[in-house]
Each structure stands twice: as structure tokens, then as C-alpha cells.
C-alpha positions as CSV (number, residue, x, y, z in Angstrom):
1,X,0.0,0.0,0.0
2,X,1.5,3.3,-1.1
3,X,1.8,6.3,1.2
4,X,-1.0,8.7,0.2
5,X,-1.2,12.5,0.6
6,X,-5.0,12.4,0.6
7,X,-5.7,10.0,3.5
8,X,-4.0,8.5,6.5
9,X,-6.6,5.7,7.0
10,X,-8.6,3.8,4.5
11,X,-12.0,2.1,4.9
12,X,-12.0,-1.4,6.3
13,X,-12.1,-3.9,3.4
14,X,-11.0,-1.3,0.8
15,X,-8.0,-1.6,-1.6
16,X,-7.1,2.1,-1.5
17,X,-3.4,2.6,-2.4
18,X,-2.9,-1.0,-3.5
19,X,-2.6,0.2,-7.1
20,X,-0.6,3.3,-6.2
21,X,-1.0,6.5,-4.3
22,X,-2.6,8.4,-7.2
23,X,-4.5,5.5,-8.8
24,X,-7.8,6.4,-10.5
25,X,-8.6,3.2,-12.2
26,X,-9.2,0.7,-9.4
27,X,-9.9,-2.8,-10.7
28,X,-9.2,-1.7,-14.2
29,X,-5.7,-2.5,-13.2
30,X,-6.6,-6.2,-13.3
31,X,-7.7,-5.9,-16.9
32,X,-4.4,-7.1,-18.3
33,X,-3.5,-8.2,-21.9
34,X,-3.8,-11.8,-20.6
35,X,-7.5,-11.1,-19.6
36,X,-8.2,-9.6,-23.0
37,X,-6.7,-12.8,-24.6
38,X,-8.9,-14.9,-22.3
39,X,-11.9,-13.1,-23.6
40,X,-10.9,-13.5,-27.2
41,X,-10.4,-17.2,-26.6
42,X,-14.1,-17.5,-25.8
43,X,-15.0,-16.5,-29.4
44,X,-16.0,-19.8,-31.0
45,X,-18.6,-18.9,-33.7
46,X,-18.2,-15.2,-34.3
47,X,-21.8,-14.3,-33.3
48,X,-22.4,-10.8,-31.8
49,X,-25.0,-9.4,-29.4
50,X,-25.9,-5.8,-28.8
51,X,-26.1,-5.3,-25.0
52,X,-27.6,-1.9,-25.0
53,X,-31.2,-0.8,-24.7
54,X,-32.3,1.8,-27.2
55,X,-31.1,4.9,-25.4
56,X,-34.6,6.5,-25.3
57,X,-35.7,3.7,-22.9
58,X,-37.0,3.4,-20.3
59,X,-39.2,6.3,-21.4
60,X,-40.3,9.4,-19.4
61,X,-38.8,10.1,-16.1
62,X,-40.8,7.6,-14.0
63,X,-37.8,5.6,-12.7
64,X,-35.7,8.7,-11.8
65,X,-37.2,12.3,-11.9
66,X,-33.7,13.7,-12.3
67,X,-33.0,11.7,-15.5
68,X,-34.8,12.5,-18.8
69,X,-34.9,10.9,-22.2
70,X,-32.5,12.2,-24.9
71,X,-33.6,15.2,-27.0
72,X,-32.4,14.8,-30.6
73,X,-32.6,17.7,-32.9
74,X,-30.7,19.1,-36.0
75,X,-27.9,21.5,-35.8
76,X,-28.5,24.9,-37.4
77,X,-27.2,26.7,-40.4
78,X,-28.0,30.2,-39.4
79,X,-31.8,30.1,-38.9
80,X,-32.3,26.9,-41.0
81,X,-32.3,23.4,-39.5
82,X,-29.4,21.3,-40.8
83,X,-31.5,18.2,-41.7
84,X,-32.1,17.3,-45.4
85,X,-30.4,20.6,-46.0
86,X,-29.6,21.1,-49.8
87,X,-26.2,22.8,-50.2
88,X,-27.6,24.4,-53.3
89,X,-29.1,26.9,-50.9
90,X,-25.6,28.2,-50.4
91,X,-24.1,27.1,-53.8
92,X,-26.3,26.7,-56.8
93,X,-23.8,24.2,-58.3
94,X,-23.8,21.9,-55.3
95,X,-25.8,18.6,-55.5
96,X,-25.3,17.5,-51.8
97,X,-28.0,17.1,-49.2
98,X,-26.7,17.2,-45.6
99,X,-28.1,15.9,-42.3
100,X,-26.3,16.9,-39.0
101,X,-27.8,16.6,-35.5
102,X,-27.1,17.0,-31.8
103,X,-28.4,15.6,-28.6
104,X,-29.1,16.7,-25.1
105,X,-28.3,13.5,-23.2
106,X,-28.7,12.5,-19.5
107,X,-25.6,10.3,-19.2
108,X,-27.2,7.7,-16.9
109,X,-30.7,7.5,-18.3
110,X,-30.6,4.2,-20.1
111,X,-27.8,1.5,-20.5
112,X,-25.0,3.1,-18.5
113,X,-21.7,2.9,-16.7
114,X,-21.1,4.2,-13.2
115,X,-17.6,5.7,-12.9
116,X,-15.7,5.8,-9.5
117,X,-16.8,9.4,-9.3
118,X,-20.5,8.5,-9.2
119,X,-20.9,7.5,-5.5
120,X,-18.7,8.5,-2.6
121,X,-19.2,8.3,1.2
122,X,-18.7,10.3,4.3
123,X,-15.5,8.8,5.9
124,X,-12.9,10.0,8.4
125,X,-9.8,9.7,6.0
126,X,-7.6,11.8,8.3
127,X,-8.3,9.9,11.5
128,X,-9.3,13.1,13.3
129,X,-12.8,12.1,14.1
130,X,-14.3,14.3,11.4
131,X,-15.9,12.4,8.5
132,X,-15.4,14.1,5.1
133,X,-17.1,13.7,1.7
134,X,-14.7,11.5,-0.2
135,X,-14.5,9.1,-3.2
136,X,-12.4,6.1,-4.1
137,X,-8.7,6.3,-3.0
138,X,-9.5,9.5,-1.0
139,X,-10.3,11.9,-3.8
140,X,-12.3,14.7,-2.3
141,X,-15.7,16.2,-3.1
142,X,-15.4,19.9,-3.8
143,X,-11.7,19.6,-4.8
144,X,-11.3,16.6,-7.1
145,X,-15.0,16.2,-8.1
146,X,-16.4,19.7,-8.6
147,X,-20.1,20.6,-8.8
148,X,-21.9,24.0,-9.1
149,X,-22.3,24.0,-5.3
150,X,-20.6,22.7,-2.1
151,X,-22.6,21.1,0.7
152,X,-21.3,21.4,4.3
153,X,-21.8,18.8,7.1
154,X,-25.3,20.2,7.8
155,X,-26.4,20.1,4.2
156,X,-26.1,23.8,3.7
157,X,-25.3,24.8,0.1
158,X,-22.6,27.2,-1.0
159,X,-22.3,28.1,-4.7
160,X,-19.0,27.2,-6.4
161,X,-17.8,29.1,-9.4
162,X,-15.0,26.7,-10.5
163,X,-15.3,24.7,-13.7
164,X,-17.3,21.6,-12.7
165,X,-16.7,17.9,-13.4
166,X,-14.6,15.1,-12.2
167,X,-11.0,16.2,-12.2
168,X,-10.1,12.7,-11.0
169,X,-11.9,9.4,-11.3
170,X,-13.9,10.5,-14.4
171,X,-15.4,8.2,-17.0
172,X,-12.5,8.9,-19.4
173,X,-10.4,6.4,-17.4
174,X,-12.8,3.7,-18.4
175,X,-12.8,4.7,-22.1
176,X,-9.0,4.8,-22.2
177,X,-8.8,1.3,-20.7
178,X,-11.2,0.1,-23.5
179,X,-13.4,-2.1,-21.2
180,X,-12.7,-5.3,-23.1
181,X,-12.1,-8.7,-21.7
182,X,-13.8,-11.9,-20.6
183,X,-17.4,-11.6,-19.7
184,X,-19.2,-14.1,-17.4
185,X,-23.0,-14.2,-17.3
186,X,-25.0,-15.4,-14.3
187,X,-28.6,-16.0,-15.2
188,X,-30.7,-15.0,-12.1
189,X,-34.0,-14.8,-14.0
190,X,-33.6,-18.5,-14.9
191,X,-33.7,-19.4,-11.2
192,X,-35.8,-16.7,-9.6
193,X,-38.0,-15.5,-12.4
194,X,-39.4,-11.9,-12.1
195,X,-40.2,-12.5,-8.5
196,X,-38.5,-9.4,-6.9
197,X,-36.3,-11.8,-4.9
198,X,-33.3,-10.3,-3.1
199,X,-30.4,-12.7,-3.8
200,X,-28.1,-13.5,-0.9
201,X,-24.6,-14.8,-1.1
202,X,-25.5,-18.4,-0.5
203,X,-28.2,-18.3,-3.1
204,X,-25.8,-16.7,-5.6
205,X,-23.3,-19.5,-4.9
206,X,-26.0,-22.1,-5.5
207,X,-27.0,-20.6,-8.8
208,X,-23.3,-20.5,-9.9
209,X,-22.9,-24.1,-8.8
210,X,-25.9,-25.3,-10.7
211,X,-25.0,-23.5,-13.8
212,X,-21.2,-24.3,-13.5
213,X,-20.3,-20.6,-13.6
214,X,-16.8,-19.7,-12.5
215,X,-15.6,-16.1,-11.9
216,X,-11.9,-15.2,-11.8
217,X,-10.0,-12.0,-11.1
218,X,-10.2,-9.5,-14.0
219,X,-13.5,-10.8,-15.3
220,X,-16.6,-8.7,-16.2
221,X,-19.5,-10.3,-14.3
222,X,-23.0,-9.8,-15.8
223,X,-26.4,-10.6,-14.1
224,X,-29.5,-11.2,-16.0
225,X,-32.7,-10.5,-14.1
226,X,-35.3,-9.8,-16.8
227,X,-35.7,-6.1,-15.9
228,X,-34.5,-4.7,-19.3
229,X,-36.9,-7.1,-21.1
230,X,-39.7,-5.8,-19.0
231,X,-38.8,-2.2,-19.9
232,X,-39.0,-3.1,-23.6
233,X,-42.4,-4.8,-23.1
234,X,-43.7,-1.6,-21.5
235,X,-42.9,0.4,-24.7
236,X,-41.7,3.6,-23.1
237,X,-44.5,3.6,-20.6
238,X,-42.8,2.1,-17.5
239,X,-44.8,0.9,-14.6
240,X,-42.5,1.7,-11.7
241,X,-44.4,-0.4,-9.1
242,X,-44.5,-3.5,-11.4
243,X,-40.8,-3.1,-12.3
244,X,-39.6,-2.8,-8.7
245,X,-41.9,-5.6,-7.5
246,X,-40.5,-7.9,-10.2
247,X,-36.9,-6.9,-10.1
248,X,-34.4,-9.5,-8.8
249,X,-31.3,-7.8,-7.3
250,X,-28.3,-8.7,-5.2
251,X,-28.5,-8.2,-1.5
252,X,-26.1,-5.3,-1.1
253,X,-26.2,-5.6,2.8
254,X,-25.1,-9.2,2.9
255,X,-21.6,-9.1,4.2
256,X,-20.8,-12.5,2.7
257,X,-21.8,-11.2,-0.7
258,X,-19.7,-8.2,-0.3
259,X,-16.8,-10.4,0.7
260,X,-17.4,-12.5,-2.5
261,X,-17.2,-9.3,-4.6
262,X,-13.9,-8.5,-2.9
263,X,-12.5,-12.1,-3.3
264,X,-13.7,-12.4,-6.9
265,X,-11.5,-9.7,-8.3
266,X,-14.2,-8.7,-10.8
267,X,-13.5,-5.6,-12.8
268,X,-17.2,-4.7,-13.0
269,X,-20.6,-6.0,-11.9
270,X,-23.1,-5.4,-14.7
271,X,-26.8,-6.1,-14.6
272,X,-29.9,-5.5,-16.8
273,X,-31.7,-4.1,-13.7
274,X,-31.8,-0.5,-12.3
275,X,-28.9,-0.7,-9.8
276,X,-27.3,-4.2,-9.8
277,X,-28.3,-4.4,-6.1
278,X,-31.8,-4.5,-4.8
279,X,-33.4,-1.1,-4.4
280,X,-34.3,-0.2,-1.7
281,X,-31.7,-2.1,0.2
282,X,-32.7,-4.1,3.3
283,X,-33.0,-1.9,6.4
284,X,-29.8,-0.7,8.0
285,X,-29.1,-2.2,11.5
286,X,-26.4,0.4,12.3
287,X,-26.6,4.0,13.4
288,X,-25.4,5.2,10.0
289,X,-24.9,3.3,6.8
290,X,-24.9,3.6,3.0
291,X,-28.3,3.8,1.2
292,X,-26.7,1.9,-1.6
293,X,-24.4,-0.6,0.2
294,X,-23.2,-2.4,-2.9
295,X,-22.4,0.8,-4.6
296,X,-20.4,1.9,-1.6
297,X,-18.6,-1.4,-1.4
298,X,-17.8,-1.5,-5.1
299,X,-17.3,2.1,-6.3
300,X,-16.1,3.6,-3.0
301,X,-14.0,0.8,-1.5
302,X,-12.9,-1.5,-4.3
303,X,-12.8,0.6,-7.5
304,X,-15.1,-2.1,-9.0
305,X,-17.3,-0.6,-11.7
306,X,-21.1,-0.9,-12.0
307,X,-23.1,-1.2,-15.3
308,X,-26.8,-0.9,-15.2
309,X,-29.8,-1.5,-17.5
310,X,-27.7,-3.5,-20.0
311,X,-29.8,-5.6,-22.4
312,X,-28.9,-9.3,-21.7
313,X,-31.9,-11.3,-22.9
314,X,-30.7,-12.6,-26.2
315,X,-27.2,-13.2,-25.0
316,X,-28.4,-15.1,-21.9
317,X,-30.8,-17.2,-23.9
318,X,-28.0,-18.2,-26.4
319,X,-25.5,-19.0,-23.7
320,X,-28.0,-21.2,-21.8
321,X,-29.0,-23.0,-25.0
322,X,-25.3,-23.6,-25.8
323,X,-24.3,-24.6,-22.3
324,X,-21.9,-21.6,-21.9
325,X,-21.5,-18.7,-19.6
326,X,-18.3,-17.0,-21.0
327,X,-17.8,-14.6,-23.9
328,X,-15.7,-11.7,-25.1
329,X,-17.1,-8.5,-23.6
330,X,-16.5,-5.1,-25.2
331,X,-18.1,-2.0,-23.6
332,X,-16.3,1.3,-23.5
333,X,-18.2,4.4,-22.4
334,X,-18.0,7.8,-24.0
335,X,-14.5,9.3,-23.7
336,X,-16.0,12.4,-22.1
337,X,-13.5,14.0,-19.7
338,X,-15.0,14.9,-16.3
339,X,-18.2,12.9,-16.6
340,X,-19.2,10.7,-13.7
341,X,-21.2,8.3,-15.8
342,X,-21.9,7.4,-19.4
343,X,-24.2,5.6,-21.8
344,X,-22.8,2.5,-23.4
345,X,-23.4,0.4,-26.5
346,X,-21.6,-2.8,-25.3
347,X,-21.1,-5.9,-27.5
348,X,-20.8,-9.6,-26.6
349,X,-19.0,-11.9,-29.0
350,X,-19.4,-15.7,-28.6
């Protein structure tokens, strides 16, 4: 563990400093050339699967009032929309017709990646008894991840006039690492249906045993629950109650499951549901705790990435029919410096 200028103590069970004092990639450090070759070795027939929902799903803002569908519109040439635009308007000799557009995009509306700057925690990194707002490897809110306002310990807001964005831990780290390697799929829907069941560590191990699934360090681990398929069936009119009642998710408060994530060495946990873990989480038995305990364990402690609302139905069906669970996974986000999350159009190759 490297000496670190940002913290003198790290959270129990974290890997802060293990990849270097200034590390911003977390478990991407386990995504070695050998892991990429392992993923390539899983390509047997050359068949590909798109793992993204259409980016205008789920539809509306029912699942999250802060996230809205993309707004797609043409760019402008002066006062004229640049869609089916005849260049002869500018040059009578031109034969070209041009289309050019732009989008206003909520980066975590649909199929998405969470970067390590997405969720932090209050933690006493200095050992002085005063918890601070920090992210993975001790990067600080308000200094390393900048917003338009700063919130003090009482929740009071002070405007900030610095350029905003993630100066560290941003999604560009994921894009530069390419997010390609061996994927391993665990089919929870095949065992629990659309029951809304919260999956414990022991139940997960039993599913993996029955399906002969093995996860090794440096793998991308994907969980099929059926949630994304339900979204498509609802045709941009999501029924939040039905979705949440039918959503299978991991038990983020299960300490044995958290330990499994630690021991697995997974680069990322990816699901077709809303948060990978069950939402809301089981009630907290401590005085204070994370609302999203698996997010805290993965993003904050381990530098393990989370992918949400991936489309896994066709891939999962094919793998089960062919008695397989592994494939080549390719899923880089947008290379957008400073962003804390990103849409993705991932691909599985079998």
C-alpha cells in the first residue's frame, strides 16, 4: 500500500493505495492483456450481441425524476435546421443534401456505466474524528470532483464558481482502458423469475454451482434479471411499481456477498436491472450506513465498476442453449473527460 497524501486511514475492506497513491482506475488495473486474450479465446462462432437498450428507454422520467430521455434535434445553419439541407441553398452548383444533428443526453438515463466518481461516502480519512465527503482512493468532493455547489456537514449549500466535473476518477479512465475482456454471465432470471427476490450470497453461490459458472479476477460479471426485457415490453410507458416488485437484485447488505465481490477480483458488476443491487436495500441495522451498500462497497471501497440496465436477454438465452457462460465483452463508455457516468453500447461476441 503506497503512502497517500489524501488520506491517513482507509475504509475497512478497501483496496485504496494497492494500485498506487494516485490510482484512479481501481480494478481496471486487473484488466491485463492476458485477460483480453482470455476473452478473445471465448469467441467460437463469431456471433455478436448488442447489450444496449435503445437509449430512449425506459421512457419518461418515472424511474428517476432527475433523468430524462434524450432530446435529438438538428444543428442549425443560421436560422435553418441542418436536416435534409440542400447545399444548393448556399451554392447553386452543389448537389449535396446534408443531415447533421445534436443531442441533449442525460448520461445515466438508459444503458449506463457508473464511474468511480459516481458515488462516494462520508468517511474519516484523516483519522481526526471528522468524516469528510470522499470518493475512491481518498479523492475529495469539492476539490477533485467539482459541482456547481458545495454542501457542508449540515447540508447547507454554497455556490461554487470553479469549472465543474470530475478532475479525477472521471469516466474517461474507463474509455482509455477500453473495457474489453472476458465476460461471465449469471442468469438469475432462470432461477428466480421476475419475483422481486433479493439474492443472498448463499443463493448466488448455489446458482453458480448449478450452472457451472466460475468467476476469476479480471472478469466482467453480468447478471440477467429480466428487468430490461420488462422495460421493452412496456414500450416507453414504464410501470415503476410493477418493475420494482418484479426486479431481482443482489443483497447489497449481505456481508458474505460483499466479501465475495472482494475475493472475486471482478473488474465490474453489470446487470440488466436498475442498480445491480436490490433497491431499496434491506433496512440498516447500524446507526449510520450507505443507502446503496453495494455501490459503496464497489465504487467507493474497491474501485469495482457498475453497469446498469444492460440488455442481456438474447445473450443469456443463447449462452444457456449452448451450455456456456463466458464470452468476449467489449463495452467502453464515451470518452468524455470529467463525466461521472456514461451511456454505453456494449457488445458480446461468442
